[in-house]
C-alpha positions in Angstrom: -159.0 -24.0 134.9 -159.4 -22.7 131.4 -158.8 -19.2 130.2 -159.4 -17.3 127.0 -156.4 -15.4 125.8 -155.4 -13.5 122.6 -153.2 -15.6 120.3 -149.6 -15.4 121.5 -146.3 -16.7 120.1 -145.4 -18.0 123.6 -147.8 -20.9 122.9 -145.7 -22.1 119.9 -144.7 -25.5 121.3 -148.0 -26.3 122.8 -149.9 -25.3 119.6 -147.5 -27.5 117.6 -148.4 -30.5 119.8 -152.1 -29.7 119.2 -151.5 -29.2 115.5 -150.0 -32.7 115.2 -153.0 -34.2 117.1 -155.3 -32.8 114.4 -153.3 -34.8 111.8 -154.2 -32.5 108.9 -157.9 -32.2 109.7 -159.6 -28.8 109.6 -159.1 -27.0 113.0 -162.4 -25.2 113.5 -162.1 -21.7 114.9 -158.3 -21.6 114.4 -158.0 -20.1 110.9 -155.2 -22.4 109.9 -155.1 -22.6 106.1 -153.0 -24.8 103.9 -150.7 -22.0 103.0 -150.0 -21.1 106.6 -146.6 -22.1 108.0 -147.4 -22.8 111.7 -144.6 -25.3 112.2 -141.6 -22.9 112.2 -141.2 -20.3 114.9 -141.0 -17.5 112.2 -144.1 -18.8 110.3 -146.0 -19.2 113.6 -145.2 -15.7 114.7 -146.4 -14.3 111.3 -149.6 -16.4 111.5 -150.3 -15.1 115.1 -149.8 -11.5 113.9 -152.4 -12.1 111.1 -154.9 -13.5 113.7 -154.4 -10.4 115.8 -154.8 -8.1 112.8 -158.0 -9.9 111.7 -159.9 -8.0 114.4 -159.4 -4.7 112.7 -159.2 -5.8 109.0 -162.0 -4.4 106.8 -164.2 -6.9 105.0 -162.8 -8.2 101.7 -163.2 -11.3 99.6 -165.9 -12.6 101.9 -163.8 -12.3 105.0 -165.1 -10.1 107.9 -163.3 -8.7 110.9 -162.8 -11.6 113.4 -161.7 -11.8 117.0 -159.7 -15.0 117.8 -159.2 -16.2 121.3 -157.3 -19.3 122.4 -158.6 -21.7 125.0 -155.7 -22.3 127.4 -155.0 -24.1 130.6 -151.9 -22.6 132.2 -149.3 -22.6 129.5 -151.0 -25.2 127.4 -153.0 -24.5 124.2 -156.3 -26.4 124.4 -158.2 -24.9 121.4 -159.5 -21.8 119.8 -162.7 -19.9 119.4 -163.4 -17.2 116.8 -166.1 -14.5 116.7 -166.9 -13.0 113.3 -168.1 -9.4 113.9 -170.9 -9.6 111.3 -172.5 -11.9 108.8 -172.1 -11.9 105.0 -174.8 -13.8 103.1 -172.6 -16.9 103.1 -171.9 -16.7 106.8 -175.7 -16.2 107.5 -176.4 -19.3 105.5 -173.8 -21.7 106.8 -170.8 -20.1 108.6 -172.2 -18.2 111.5 -170.7 -15.8 114.0 -168.7 -18.2 116.1 -166.5 -21.2 115.4 -164.5 -23.3 117.8 -162.3 -26.3 118.1 -160.7 -28.3 120.9 -157.6 -30.4 120.4 -158.5 -34.1 120.3 -156.7 -35.0 123.6 -158.8 -32.4 125.5 -162.2 -33.2 124.2 -164.8 -34.3 126.7 -163.5 -32.0 129.4 -165.9 -29.1 128.9 -163.5 -26.8 127.2 -165.7 -25.9 124.3 -168.8 -25.3 126.5 -166.8 -23.2 128.9 -165.2 -21.1 126.0 -168.6 -20.6 124.3 -170.2 -19.5 127.5 -167.3 -17.2 128.3 -167.3 -15.6 124.9 -171.0 -15.1 124.9 -170.8 -13.5 128.3 -168.1 -11.1 127.1 -170.1 -10.3 124.0 -173.2 -9.7 126.1 -171.4 -7.3 128.4 -170.3 -5.3 125.3 -173.5 -5.5 123.3 -174.9 -2.1 122.5 -178.3 -1.0 121.1 -176.5 0.8 118.2 -175.7 -2.5 116.5 -171.9 -2.5 117.0 -172.3 -6.0 118.4 -175.2 -8.3 117.6 -177.8 -9.1 120.3 -177.8 -12.7 119.2 -175.2 -14.9 117.5 -175.4 -17.7 114.9 -173.6 -20.9 115.3 -173.6 -23.9 112.9 -172.4 -27.5 113.1 -172.5 -30.6 111.1 -175.8 -32.5 111.7 -173.7 -35.6 112.6 -171.6 -33.7 115.2 -173.6 -34.5 118.3 -170.9 -33.2 120.7 -170.9 -29.7 119.1 -174.8 -29.6 119.0 -174.8 -30.4 122.8 -172.2 -27.7 123.4 -174.3 -25.1 121.6 -177.5 -26.2 123.3 -175.9 -26.1 126.7 -175.0 -22.5 126.0 -178.6 -21.5 125.2 -178.5 -22.3 121.4 -182.0 -22.6 119.9 -182.1 -24.7 116.7 -183.5 -22.7 113.8 -183.2 -25.3 111.1 -181.2 -28.0 109.4 -179.9 -27.3 105.9 -177.9 -29.0 103.2 -174.6 -27.5 102.1 -173.2 -27.4 98.6 -171.7 -30.9 99.1 -175.0 -32.4 100.2 -174.0 -32.6 103.9 -176.6 -31.7 106.5 -175.7 -28.9 109.0 -177.6 -27.3 111.9 -178.1 -23.6 112.5 -178.5 -22.3 116.0 -179.1 -18.8 117.5 -177.9 -17.8 121.0 -179.6 -14.7 122.5 -176.8 -12.7 124.2 -179.3 -11.2 126.6 -180.6 -14.5 127.9 -178.8 -16.5 130.6 -177.4 -19.8 129.2 
């Protein structure tokens, strides 16, 4: 059974296993950047603290407040999902509100679909008419990423359009209405 938890240093060894599986590829939804030291216990603890602080960090340099949750199964790190609290022009064009990634060895088990549904349900329960949380969320994925497109569609995602990014790659933009059942 999957759970969503706040990032926690107790997942260090399991996260490290996952990080090796990614073999240097970008880990969507995890906010691991080249300068981040996630391989030493000290560096990992600092990185986890930054993820937790991101929820209350004011917008700067194009970064917006973001809530990170880890997809876990017992004491095992399975993946991550991130909710950006609002959209900048760049996020509205191509980044979206939500990003997620599942470690390669756990793909195909429904973890991403479960996590996206769970996050949308939590957001829906907290959505308020005063605009603190949006009534719908934007998700994007590469046009060639059929698995991610299916995940978003299973969770109620409605395709708005397909665009080209600055590198000429096609990507899909979906909206999920938080008031509608998935």
